Backbone as a ProteinNet text record, in pm:
[ID]
protein_1_A
[PRIMARY]
MGAGASATLAGYTKDDLHLAVRALETWQLVSHNNCTPDEATVLLDEQESRQKEGNFGQGDCLLARLGGRSTVKWVFAAFYKRIMADERLNLFFDGVSMDAQTGMPAKNSAFMCHILGNAAAFDRNYRGMTPHQYMRKYHIRLIRNLGFSPAHFDMGVEHLIAACQAGHMTKPLIDEMIAVVAKTKPLIFEPAPGEEEFWSRTVASAEAGAASAHRHNRSGHVGGVAVAEGTLKLPPGHPAGDSSEARSSGCPAAAMTGPGANHAQLCVKGQ
[TERTIARY]
-12707.1	-12645	-12591.8	-12591.4	-12542.9	-12393.8	-12347.4	-12206.8	-12126.3	-12011.6	-11919.2	-11960	-12072.6	-12118	-12064.4	-12040.3	-11987.6	-12093.7	-12047.3	-12139.5	-12198.7	-12324.5	-12388.9	-12444.8	-12568.5	-12628.9	-12634.7	-12580.7	-12591.7	-12553	-12454.8	-12407.3	-12483.8	-12593.7	-12668.7	-12600.3	-12605.5	-12543.2	-12642.1	-12591.6	-12677.3	-12776.6	-12729.6	-12819.8	-12934.7	-12901.4	-13006.2	-13109	-13059.8	-13151	-13234.5	-13172.1	-13245.9	-13359.2	-13329.6	-13433.1	-13546	-13509.3	-13611.6	-13701.3	-13638.7	-13716.3	-13804.7	-13747.3	-13823.1	-13944	-13925.1	-14035.9	-14145.5	-14105.2	-14203.7	-14279.3	-14208.2	-14273.4	-14370.4	-14331	-14418.4	-14544.2	-14526.1	-14641	-14736	-14682	-14767.4	-14849	-14784.7	-14854.9	-14964.4	-14933.5	-15031	-15146	-15114	-15215.8	-15308.6	-15254.6	-15332.9	-15381.5	-15334.9	-15372.8	-15427.9	-15450.3	-15513.1	-15439.7	-15308.3	-15232.7	-15170	-15126.9	-15065	-14917.7	-14854	-14710.2	-14629.1	-14669.6	-14596.9	-14609	-14728.9	-14747.2	-14664	-14659	-14577.8	-14430	-14385.4	-14245	-14209.1	-14297	-14271.6	-14259.7	-14350.1	-14348.3	-14219.6	-14182	-14062.4	-13935.9	-13932.5	-13817	-13799.4	-13912.1	-13907.4	-13853.1	-13899.5	-13854.1	-13704.1	-13658.1	-13515.7	-13431.8	-13481.8	-13408.6	-13393.1	-13501.5	-13495.1	-13397.9	-13396.2	-13306.2	-13160.6	-13131	-12993.8	-12945.7	-13038.2	-13001.5	-12981.6	-13027	-13012.4	-13097.5	-13213.7	-13298	-13407	-13379.4	-13477.8	-13435.5	-13344.1	-13297	-13401.9	-13383.6	-13483	-13494.1	-13390.8	-13394.4	-13485.5	-13524.9	-13610.8	-13757.4	-13838.8	-13982.1	-14037.4	-14152.3	-14212.2	-14244.4	-14289.6	-14323.1	-14202.5	-14083.8	-13963.6	-13929.6	-13943	-13908	-14006	-14128.2	-14226	-14196.6	-14118.9	-14087.4	-14134.5	-14187.1	-14227.7	-14373	-14409.3	-14548.4	-14599.8	-14516.3	-14564.1	-14602.8	-14530.1	-14564.2	-14697.7	-14715.9	-14841.7	-14957.9	-14936.8	-15041.2	-15079.5	-14979.7	-15007.9	-15083.1	-15039.5	-15103	-15250.3	-15282.1	-15421.9	-15505.5	-15443.8	-15516.8	-15553.8	-15458.5	-15485.4	-15586	-15575.9	-15667	-15811.9	-15835.8	-15973.1	-16027.7	-15940.9	-15987	-16040.8	-15974.9	-16020.8	-16150.7	-16158.2	-16279.8	-16400.5	-16382.8	-16495.4	-16537.9	-16452.6	-16488.4	-16550.3	-16557.7	-16611.8	-16753.2	-16852.4	-16992.4	-17029.6	-16945.9	-16973.6	-16937.9	-16852	-16797.9	-16826.5	-16847.2	-16857	-16980.6	-17083.6	-17202.8	-17171.6	-17066.2	-17031.4	-16967.3	-16934.6	-16867	-16946.9	-17075.5	-17162	-17162.1	-17127.1	-17124.9	-16999.4	-16903.9	-16779.4	-16675.6	-16606.2	-16504.8	-16388.7	-16349.4	-16233.9	-16116.6	-16118.7	-16007.5	-15879.6	-15773.7	-15650	-15581.9	-15611.7	-15545.3	-15623.4	-15757.3	-15838.4	-15946.8	-15972.4	-16081.4	-16041.6	-16121.8	-16099.7	-15961.7	-15908	-15773.1	-15668.8	-15677.1	-15580	-15596.2	-15721	-15745.7	-15699.5	-15730.7	-15694.1	-15543.4	-15480.3	-15334.8	-15263.6	-15318	-15258.5	-15265.5	-15380.3	-15392.9	-15299.7	-15289	-15201.8	-15056	-15016.9	-14880	-14855.6	-14959.1	-14947.6	-14918.5	-14991	-14973	-14856.9	-14816.4	-14701.5	-14569.3	-14576.8	-14454.7	-14398.4	-14475.7	-14426.5	-14498.1	-14421.5	-14479.1	-14574.7	-14557	-14641.7	-14761.8	-14786.1	-14891.6	-15030.4	-15055	-15187.1	-15214.8	-15110.9	-15127.9	-15129.4	-15122.4	-15116.7	-15240.6	-15279.6	-15395.7	-15364.8	-15470.7	-15460.6	-15573	-15537.5	-15635.4	-15732	-15673.7	-15752.6	-15831.6	-15815.4	-15888.2	-15791.3	-15829.9	-15753.6	-15777.4	-15686.6	-15712	-15844.2	-15883.2	-16010.9	-16128	-16127.3	-16234.7	-16236.9	-16119.3	-16110.9	-16170.1	-16133.2	-16182.3	-16332.7	-16382.8	-16526.5	-16604.6	-16548	-16616.6	-16646.1	-16549.9	-16566.9	-16627.7	-16658.6	-16717.6	-16853.2	-16886.7	-17008.3	-17133.7	-17138.7	-17255.9	-17264.5	-17149.4	-17148.4	-17194.9	-17154.4	-17189.8	-17338.6	-17388.5	-17525.7	-17629.3	-17595.6	-17694.2	-17683.3	-17561.6	-17540.6	-17494.6	-17470.8	-17435.7	-17291.2	-17200.7	-17058.9	-17015	-16947	-16917.5	-16770.1	-16724.4	-16586.8	-16556.2	-16656.9	-16635.4	-16602.4	-16667.7	-16637.5	-16496.2	-16456.6	-16320.3	-16220.4	-16243	-16151.4	-16145	-16258.3	-16257.9	-16168.9	-16177.9	-16095	-15947.6	-15912.7	-15772.5	-15718.8	-15801.9	-15760	-15724.8	-15805	-15775.5	-15648.9	-15625.3	-15504.6	-15380.2	-15386.5	-15273.6	-15246	-15351.5	-15335.2	-15273.8	-15314.7	-15258.6	-15110.3	-15074	-14932.7	-14850.5	-14906.2	-14836.5	-14817.8	-14919.2	-14909.2	-14801.8	-14776.7	-14672.4	-14535.8	-14523.8	-14395	-14336.1	-14421.7	-14372.3	-14333.7	-14233.4	-14194.9	-14295.4	-14304.7	-14402.1	-14376.8	-14250.7	-14230.7	-14282.5	-14263.9	-14313.3	-14465.4	-14524.4	-14671.3	-14727.6	-14668	-14716.1	-14706	-14596.2	-14577	-14679.7	-14707.9	-14806	-14946.1	-14982.5	-15115.7	-15133.5	-15024.4	-15032.7	-15069.8	-15018	-15052.7	-15198.1	-15237.2	-15374.9	-15473.7	-15437.5	-15526.1	-15555.5	-15463.8	-15485.5	-15598	-15632.7	-15741.6	-15879	-15884.5	-16014.3	-16095.2	-16039	-16119.4	-16151.2	-16065.4	-16093.5	-16217.5	-16242.5	-16357	-16486	-16478.7	-16602.7	-16634.7	-16541.3	-16571.3	-16606.8	-16712.6	-16755	-16643.4	-16638.6	-16539	-16606.1	-16532	-16588.4	-16645.2	-16766.8	-16828.6	-16890.9	-16894.7	-16944.6	-17095.4	-17171.2	-17316.2	-17355	-17280.5	-17306.2	-17276.2	-17164.8	-17130.6	-17237.5	-17284	-17384.3	-17515.1	-17551.5	-17674.9	-17666.3	-17549.5	-17531.4	-17535.6	-17477.8	-17477.5	-17618.2	-17697.6	-17835.9	-17917	-17900.5	-17975.2	-17938.5	-17810.2	-17765.7	-17823.9	-17826	-17881.5	-18031.1	-18102.1	-18246.2	-18274.8	-18193.1	-18212.1	-18185	-18083.1	-18053.1	-18163.5	-18221.3	-18331.5	-18453.4	-18482.1	-18597.4	-18577.2	-18454.5	-18424.7	-18440.2	-18393	-18405.4	-18551.5	-18632.1	-18774.9	-18842.9	-18808.9	-18868	-18827.1	-18701.1	-18654.4	-18731.4	-18756.1	-18830	-18974.9	-19030.8	-19169.5	-19183.9	-19081.9	-19094.7	-18976.6	-18902.8	-18787.7	-18811.6	-18711.9	-18722.1	-18750.9	-18860.7	-18901.4	-18912.8	-18832.5	-18839.1	-18808.6	-18724.1	-18688.6	-18790.9	-18893.4	-18999.1	-19000.3	-19006.3	-19009.8	-19150.3	-19163.5	-19293.5	-19293	-19396	-19403.5	-19548.8	-19591.7	-19724.5	-19835.5	-19841.9	-19950.7	-19936.3	-19819.9	-19799.3	-19691.8	-19720.2	-19623.3	-19569.3	-19438.9	-19378.2	-19289.2	-19321.8	-19250.6	-19138.5	-19022.4	-18913.4	-18948.4	-18887	-18916.6	-18891.9	-18985.8	-18971.4	-19007.1	-19060.6	-19098.2	-19211.8	-19209.9	-19310	-19450.1	-19472.8	-19604.6	-19709.4	-19673.7	-19772.8	-19731.6	-19819	-19787	-19799.1	-19883.1	-19903.8	-19778.9	-19737.3	-19618.9	-19654.1	-19783.8	-19823	-19961.3	-19978.2	-20109.4	-20135.5	-20257.3	-20290.3	-20402.6	-20395.1	-20498.8	-20502.3	-20616.5	-20626.6	-20565.3	-20549.1	-20485.8	-20347.9	-20330.9	-20203	-20180.6	-20064.4	-20041.6	-20050.9	-20031.4	-20034.6	-20170.8	-20271	-20400.6	-20468.5	-20450.2	-20522.4	-20448.7	-20337.3	-20257.8	-20314.9	-20295.5	-20333.8	-20216.6	-20223.9	-20115.6	-20041.6	-19952.5	-19885.4	-19799	-19753.7	-19666.4	-19737.5	-19869.9	-19942.6	-19923.6	-19938.9	-19926.4	-19787.9	-19685.7	-19548.3	-19529.5	-19582	-19565.9	-19639.2	-19759.3	-19835	-19760	-19697.9	-19621.8	-19502.4	-19436.4	-19322.5	-19363.4	-19475.4	-19520.5	-19569.3	-19646.2	-19695.6	-19581.3	-19467.9	-19352.7	-19285.8	-19321.2	-19257.3	-19295.4
10856.1	10756.1	10821.4	10747.1	10803.6	10827	10942	10978.2	10894.8	10843	10772.8	10631.1	10582.3	10447.9	10350.1	10226.1	10126.7	10088.7	10056.1	10022.6	9884.3	9866.9	9737	9701.1	9659.6	9615.6	9726.8	9696.2	9786.7	9929.9	9946.7	10080.1	10151.6	10090.6	10153.5	10123.6	10215.9	10196.9	10136.6	10097.5	10044.8	10150.6	10275.3	10383.3	10397.5	10384.1	10394	10282.9	10160.8	10048	10062.9	10114.9	10137.1	10236.2	10344.9	10445.3	10387.6	10301.2	10241.2	10146.8	10065.3	9972.9	10050.8	10156.8	10238.6	10302.9	10350.2	10411.1	10308.6	10184.3	10079.6	10043.9	10031.5	10000.3	10110.5	10235.2	10348	10344.1	10317.4	10308.9	10198.6	10083	9972.3	10009.9	10076.4	10115.8	10217.5	10313.9	10419	10362.5	10275.5	10224.4	10123.1	10037.3	9925.1	9942.2	10045.3	10059.8	10197.4	10279.7	10410.9	10500	10482.6	10573.1	10681.5	10788.7	10898.4	10866.6	10933.8	10913.9	10942	11042.3	11072.5	10958.3	10899.2	10786.7	10666.8	10642.4	10532.4	10555.8	10680	10713.1	10689.5	10730.8	10711.2	10562.4	10481.4	10338.4	10275.1	10305.3	10245.9	10294	10421.3	10473.8	10401.3	10378.7	10310.8	10169.1	10099.4	9962.7	9959.1	10050.3	10054.8	10087	10178.8	10217.5	10099.9	10024.4	9910	9804.9	9785.1	9686.5	9728.5	9857.9	9907	9895.4	9915.2	9907.1	9763.3	9668.5	9528.4	9487.1	9549	9522.4	9419.9	9328.1	9223.7	9090.8	9094.8	8973.8	8914.1	8787.7	8717.5	8775.6	8848.5	8901.6	9021.1	9084.8	9203.2	9163.6	9254.4	9228.3	9229.9	9167.1	9157.3	9294.8	9386.5	9520.7	9585.4	9572.4	9631.4	9563.3	9431.8	9358.7	9383.9	9422.1	9458.2	9594.4	9676.5	9809.3	9921.4	9886.4	9989.5	10030.6	10129.2	10173.7	10231.1	10302.4	10363.9	10258.5	10145.6	10038.3	9975.2	9946.6	9886.7	9981.7	10110.3	10209.7	10211.4	10205.6	10204.9	10078.3	9964.2	9836.9	9838.4	9892.7	9891.6	9994.9	10102.1	10195.5	10125.7	10051	9976.4	9864	9800.5	9692.1	9741.4	9856.5	9906	9956.3	10002.3	10038	9913.9	9801.6	9676.1	9629.3	9643.5	9603.5	9682.8	9813.6	9897.9	9873.5	9808.3	9774.2	9634.7	9563.8	9428	9432.9	9401.9	9412.3	9310.3	9208.1	9110.6	9166.5	9269.1	9317.6	9464.3	9545.5	9689.3	9728.8	9641.3	9674.6	9685.1	9618.6	9623.1	9756.8	9837.8	9964.6	10083.9	10062.6	10171.2	10282.6	10402.7	10516	10527	10434.7	10436.7	10520.1	10607.6	10692.6	10608	10630.6	10562.4	10658.5	10767.9	10862.2	10792.5	10802.6	10730.5	10780.3	10904.2	10961.8	10942.2	10945.6	10941.1	10833.4	10773	10677.5	10534.7	10439.6	10298.8	10248.1	10285.2	10237.5	10277.1	10400.1	10446.4	10369.9	10348	10278.4	10132.9	10068	9927.1	9909.6	9997.7	9986.5	10012.7	10102.1	10128.9	10004.4	9935.6	9812.3	9705	9695	9593.9	9620.9	9747.4	9780.4	9735.9	9745.1	9701.4	9552	9470.6	9326	9274.8	9351.1	9311.1	9353.8	9448.9	9506	9431.8	9336.5	9265.2	9131.6	9027.2	8892.4	8877.3	8960.6	8951.3	9044.6	9106.4	9208.2	9152.6	9025.9	8968.2	8954.3	8966	8957.3	9094.9	9200.7	9336.4	9415.6	9507.1	9591.3	9687.6	9719.3	9817.7	9917.5	10043.1	10148.5	10111.3	10057.5	10026.6	9897.4	9818.5	9692.6	9581.9	9457.7	9346.7	9343.7	9285.7	9274	9205.7	9107.7	9038.5	9135.7	9212.6	9308.9	9414.6	9459.1	9563.5	9514.6	9393	9341.5	9315.2	9265.8	9242.6	9373.2	9475.5	9604.3	9655.5	9640	9696.1	9598.7	9476.6	9380.7	9325.4	9343.6	9280.2	9329.5	9458.8	9509.8	9448	9434.4	9375.1	9230.2	9159.2	9018.6	9001.8	9076.4	9057	9122.6	9236.9	9310.5	9286.2	9260.3	9252.1	9115.2	9022.7	8887.7	8867.9	8951.6	8932.2	8796.5	8717.6	8578.8	8546.5	8428.9	8386.7	8381	8348.8	8345.8	8486	8588	8725.4	8763.2	8719.4	8743.7	8686.5	8563.4	8498.8	8574.5	8628.8	8710.6	8833	8892.8	9008.7	8974.2	8856.6	8814.1	8804.8	8758.7	8751.5	8890.5	8989	9126.2	9178.8	9140.6	9185.1	9125.9	9000.2	8937.8	9010.6	9042.5	9113.5	9251.6	9320.4	9452.4	9441.1	9336.9	9314.9	9286	9206.7	9175.3	9300.8	9386.3	9511.7	9602.3	9589.4	9666.9	9602.7	9497.3	9430.9	9363.5	9314	9234.8	9095.8	9036.8	8901.4	8801.8	8684.3	8584.7	8539.9	8517.4	8478.6	8583	8711.3	8816.1	8822.4	8804	8803.7	8687.8	8570.8	8453.7	8476.9	8541.1	8566.8	8667.6	8769.5	8870.2	8809.5	8728.1	8667.4	8571.1	8505.8	8416.9	8495.4	8617.1	8702.3	8748.8	8790.6	8835.3	8723.3	8599.4	8485.9	8470	8515.3	8505.9	8597.9	8697.8	8788.3	8728.9	8624.6	8568.3	8519.8	8436.1	8396.4	8513.1	8616.6	8732.9	8806.7	8798.1	8865.7	8787.5	8654.3	8575.2	8503	8497.9	8434.7	8542.5	8522.5	8623.2	8659.6	8786.9	8836.4	8862.8	8852.1	8879.6	9021.4	9032.7	9163	9225.3	9153.1	9216.8	9236.4	9154.5	9171.8	9305.7	9346.4	9477.8	9587.4	9571.3	9668.1	9669.9	9551.1	9543.4	9607.9	9587.3	9648.2	9800.6	9854.3	10000.2	10048.5	9970.4	10008	10012.8	9910	9904.5	10018.9	10044.2	10153	10287.1	10306.7	10432	10447.8	10337	10341.9	10372.1	10309.9	10333.2	10477.6	10532.2	10671.2	10764.6	10732.1	10814.8	10809.4	10689.5	10675.6	10753.5	10749	10822.5	10972.5	11018.2	11160.4	11204	11118.8	11151.6	11155.4	11063.4	11062.3	11189.1	11232.2	11356.1	11475	11474.6	11583.9	11588.1	11469.8	11464.1	11507.8	11483	11521.7	11671.3	11733.6	11875.7	11957.5	11900.5	11971.7	12016	11996.9	12039.4	11918.7	11923.7	11815.5	11870.1	11813.3	11860.8	12007.3	12061.4	12202.3	12293.8	12234.7	12313.6	12287.3	12392.4	12375.4	12338.9	12228.2	12181.5	12171.8	12226.1	12217	12219	12108	12098.8	12146.3	12086.8	12116.1	12245	12308.6	12435	12419.5	12461.7	12457.6	12597.4	12616.7	12747.8	12742.4	12823.6	12821.1	12924.2	12886.4	12983.4	13085.1	13202.9	13305.2	13251.6	13281.7	13242.4	13098.3	13024.1	12884.5	12880.3	12783	12779.6	12741.7	12724.7	12679.2	12789	12909.6	13016.5	13134.7	13233.6	13355.6	13339.1	13244.7	13230.3	13174.8	13231.4	13185.1	13081.7	13057.8	12962	12906.9	12778.5	12716.5	12618.7	12617.3	12528.7	12434	12316	12218.5	12116.7	12062.2	11959.7	11829	11814.2	11693.4	11726.9	11710.8	11744.1	11894.2	11940.5	12084.4	12161.1	12092.8	12163.3	12155.6	12098	12072.7	12199.8	12310.3	12433.4	12518.8	12469	12552.3	12554.2	12665.8	12678.8	12738.2	12734.5	12791.6	12683.4	12721.8	12626.6	12525.8	12556.7	12462.2	12384	12391.3	12327.9	12177.3	12112.2	11967.1	11922.2	11996.3	11963.1	11971.7	12076.7	12094.5	11985.5	11947.2	11843	11712.5	11679.3	11556.4	11557.8	11672.5	11682.9	11651.5	11706.3	11687.2	11543.4	11492.5	11355.1	11256.3	11291.3	11202.5	11186.5	11266.1	11255.1	11125.7
5710.2	5797.2	5922.6	6032.5	6156.8	6152.8	6193.5	6187	6284.7	6237.4	6324.8	6358.5	6308.2	6339.7	6236.7	6277.7	6185.3	6083.7	5959.7	5852.6	5873.6	5828.2	5837.9	5702.6	5694.9	5570	5466.5	5348	5232.7	5266.3	5353.9	5384.2	5493.7	5547.1	5655.6	5789	5879.6	6010.5	6109.4	6225.8	6331.2	6378.3	6380.3	6419.1	6320.2	6189.6	6087	6104.7	6129.1	6145.8	6272.5	6377.9	6502.2	6481.2	6409.6	6383.1	6299	6202.4	6116.3	6197.1	6282.3	6365.6	6463	6518.4	6614.1	6545.5	6422.8	6349.4	6322.8	6290.3	6265	6392.1	6505	6632.3	6673.6	6652.3	6684.4	6598.7	6470	6379	6421.2	6463.7	6507.3	6630.4	6725.7	6847.8	6819	6732.8	6700.7	6618.2	6522.5	6430.1	6494.3	6580.1	6630.1	6773.1	6842.7	6983.5	7017.3	6915.7	6934.2	7034	7044.8	7130.5	7044.2	7104.5	7032.4	7008	6911.4	6890.7	7016.7	7093.9	7218	7318.6	7330.5	7422	7379.6	7248.4	7197.1	7226.2	7210.9	7237	7383.1	7473.7	7616.9	7648.7	7594.4	7620.4	7569.2	7445.9	7387.1	7456.4	7496.1	7570.8	7703.2	7771.1	7900.3	7884.7	7781.8	7760	7728.8	7645.2	7611.4	7734	7815.9	7936	8031.1	8049.4	8139.9	8086.8	7955.5	7896.7	7911.7	7893.5	7907.5	8051.8	8146.7	8287.3	8332.9	8249.3	8285.7	8402.7	8417.2	8533.8	8506.7	8415.2	8389.2	8451.5	8545.4	8610.7	8701.9	8737.1	8817.4	8957.9	9002.9	9137.5	9153.1	9042.1	9048.7	9055.9	9107.3	9110.2	8968.3	8951.7	8819.7	8762.9	8847	8799.6	8730.8	8790.1	8730.3	8599.6	8595.3	8473.1	8359.4	8393.9	8291.2	8229.9	8301.9	8250.7	8340.8	8459.1	8553	8540.9	8621	8628.8	8497.6	8425.8	8301.4	8198.6	8196.3	8103.9	8142.2	8270.1	8315.5	8288.7	8312.2	8287.1	8139.6	8051.6	7908.4	7868.8	7920.8	7887.2	7925.9	8043.1	8086.3	8011.8	7966.2	7880.2	7749.6	7692.9	7569.6	7595.5	7711.6	7749.9	7753.6	7815.1	7826.5	7693.3	7605.3	7470.4	7400.4	7420	7360.4	7426.4	7557.4	7629.1	7580.1	7564.4	7524.3	7380	7301.3	7163.2	7154.1	7265.8	7270.2	7326.3	7244	7285.9	7393.2	7411.2	7516.6	7654.2	7656.4	7782.8	7812.6	7709.1	7735.5	7815.4	7819.5	7897.5	8046.7	8092.5	8234	8273.4	8173.6	8201.9	8151	8131.7	8087.2	8192.1	8152.5	8243.2	8327.3	8310.2	8387.1	8312.8	8385.1	8322.6	8272.1	8147.9	8089.7	8071.2	8146.4	8140.1	8187.6	8107.7	8137.1	8263.8	8305.3	8420.9	8550.8	8542.9	8664.6	8663.1	8548.7	8537.7	8569.2	8519.5	8549.1	8507.1	8389.7	8355.3	8458.5	8509.5	8609.3	8740.8	8783.3	8909	8902.3	8791.4	8779.9	8764.7	8688.7	8672.8	8805.1	8887.5	9018.9	9107.2	9105.8	9184.1	9130.4	8998	8939.4	8973.9	8977.2	9017.3	9161.6	9243.3	9383	9391	9315.6	9327.8	9242	9141.1	9059.6	9122.1	9213.9	9269.6	9387.9	9444.7	9562.3	9573.7	9594	9601.1	9719	9821.9	9941	9934.2	9818.1	9806.7	9838.5	9809.2	9834	9983.6	10064.3	10209.6	10275.5	10195.2	10249.2	10210.3	10296.7	10266.8	10153.8	10079.2	9971.1	9990.8	10017.1	10042.5	10155.4	10262.9	10380.8	10375.8	10269.6	10255	10215.2	10243.2	10188.6	10037.4	9960.3	9815.8	9784.6	9868	9848.3	9863.5	9970.7	9993.5	9883.3	9841.3	9738.5	9606.8	9566.5	9438.8	9443.9	9556.6	9568.3	9567.6	9630.4	9635.4	9495.2	9404.3	9270.5	9169.9	9213.7	9119.9	9166	9292.7	9344	9271.9	9238.2	9166.7	9027.3	8961	8826.8	8830.9	8935.5	8947.9	8979.3	9077.1	9123.3	9033.1	8976.2	8896.4	8746.5	8699.4	8554.6	8506.8	8600.5	8559.6	8517.1	8568	8537.6	8590.6	8505.9	8539.4	8515.9	8563.5	8535	8385.4	8305.2	8160.2	8107.6	8161	8121.5	8165.4	8284.2	8331.3	8232.2	8186.4	8092.4	7959.3	7916	7794.5	7813.4	7932.9	7962.1	7961.5	8011.9	8012.6	7869.7	7778.4	7637.7	7585.4	7620.3	7577.8	7644.4	7769.4	7839.4	7774.3	7736	7665.9	7535.4	7461.5	7333.9	7355.3	7462.5	7492.5	7527.5	7602.1	7635.7	7511.1	7421.3	7296.7	7212.2	7210.5	7135.7	7194.4	7325.8	7391.7	7383.1	7299.4	7273.1	7396.3	7485.1	7597	7546.4	7609.3	7572.6	7629.4	7565.9	7611.2	7755	7797	7937.4	8036.3	8004.4	8093.6	8092.9	7974.2	7965.6	8047.7	8032.2	8107.2	8257.6	8300.1	8442.2	8493.4	8412.5	8452.1	8459.2	8361	8357.9	8475.5	8517.1	8633.4	8758.8	8770.6	8884.8	8871.8	8752.8	8730.2	8762.2	8729.2	8754.8	8904	8989.1	9133.4	9181.2	9099.6	9138.9	9108.8	9028	8988.3	9107.8	9196.8	9313.5	9406.3	9406.4	9489.8	9439.9	9311.3	9251.1	9273.9	9262.3	9260.5	9390.1	9485.2	9613.1	9715.2	9795.3	9893.5	9990.7	10026	10121.6	10255.9	10364.6	10496.8	10505.2	10558.7	10578.9	10455.8	10343.6	10220.8	10220.9	10296.5	10297.4	10358.5	10461	10520.6	10419.6	10347.6	10243.3	10134.5	10093.6	9988	10031.7	10158.1	10209.6	10204.5	10242.8	10236.9	10092.6	10001.4	9860.1	9804	9835.8	9787.6	9846.3	9977.4	10041.8	9980.2	9951.5	9889.4	9750.3	9672.8	9537.4	9540.9	9635.3	9645.7	9685.6	9776	9817.1	9699.6	9620.9	9503.9	9401	9381.3	9285.2	9330.9	9461.8	9514.3	9499	9523.1	9507.7	9362.2	9270.7	9129.1	9086.3	9143.1	9109.8	9157.5	9279.3	9331.4	9245.4	9200.3	9115.8	8984.6	8928.6	8802.7	8820.6	8941.2	8966.2	8987.7	9046.9	9078.3	9028.5	8935.9	8882.7	8740.4	8655.2	8516.3	8428.5	8357.8	8270.1	8129	8038.5	7900.5	7886.5	7975.5	7965.5	8029.9	8098.7	8159.7	8310	8392	8537.5	8580.5	8658	8702.6	8854	8920.5	9066.6	9110.8	9172.1	9232.2	9138.8	9022.9	8930.5	8854.2	8866.3	8797.4	8691.7	8572.8	8463.8	8442.6	8472	8454.1	8329.7	8232.3	8105.4	8103.6	8050.8	8037.2	7930	7933.3	7832.1	7691.3	7601.3	7462.5	7434.5	7534.1	7510.5	7409.1	7314.3	7207.2	7252.9	7380.7	7426.1	7424.8	7395.5	7391.1	7475	7484.1	7555.4	7706.5	7752.6	7896.1	7961.7	8073.7	8144	8249.4	8271.5	8375.4	8342.5	8361	8337.5	8449.2	8499	8610.1	8567.7	8625	8595.7	8707.9	8733.3	8837.2	8789.8	8659.4	8605.5	8553.4	8422.8	8361.7	8369.5	8417	8431.9	8302.3	8188.8	8061.4	7993.5	8062.9	7997.9	7952.6	8027.3	7995.8	7894.6	7843.9	7755.5	7615.3	7549	7409.6	7335.1	7205.8	7126.3	7050.7	6961.2	6872.5	6945.8	7068	7138.1	7245.7	7252.6	7362.4	7362.4	7246.3	7240.8	7284.7	7240.3	7277	7428.2	7488.8	7632.9	7709	7662.3	7729.8	7724.7	7612.3	7599.1	7694.3	7705.4	7797.1	7939.4	7981.4	8118.7	8140.1	8042.8	8057.4	8063	8000.5	7998	8130.6	8231.7	8363.1	8431.6
[MASK]
+++++++++++++++++++++++++++++++++++++++++++++++++++++++++++++++++++++++++++++++++++++++++++++++++++++++++++++++++++++++++++++++++++++++++++++++++++++++++++++++++++++++++++++++++++++++++++++++++++++++++++++++++++++++++++++++++++++++++++++++++++++++++++++++++++++++++++++++

């Protein structure tokens, strides 16, 4: 029992009950949200600190009443874990970094802190762009190439609500946060001024990258074998045989013999 504390239920003190509740909350965060015990401790400490300071009054910005940047960062880390486990949504993030410090969770939480921290944020530039331009920049490819739709947005909102609930946010605060998030929906799906020029540059850049990759595959390393202008150069110890080079007017591996010849021919034909 905590020393010097007044007795409560069955001889347990308030400190004892606080520790028990804290242990249960930590277990819930770790078990259901895949966060570490240290991450759970930081989140719960932040929430307790904000409550003790009495900074949940109506005069404060929503970001402060939610618990500050660390709370929003944690919520979006939990949100993206849920998104990546949802087969309806994870295809939109194939190949996207989910690193909590530098990846999509960090970028999105930073933008959310911007719009949650000031009621006038939607009228202010963010990283040199209007919020409308910023949201379109990061969603236009998903919309045009992958079919991201308002229905998918709504599915994501459901996961965000669940992440907020897992972080022990109160329903009034969750409702207030979701109302702000809902304002980003038209910014995502309605065209922004100048976006066609941006889209044209994006497409041209993608096409140039694809052409470069194709050239690399034609004259770079294919299946672990260097290929250049009809010449197959084998690395030392390659199973294709003793010859280090084979030439052919057709497939570069056509003239090869030895136990690895078929394998090498398949590698080259696969280009």
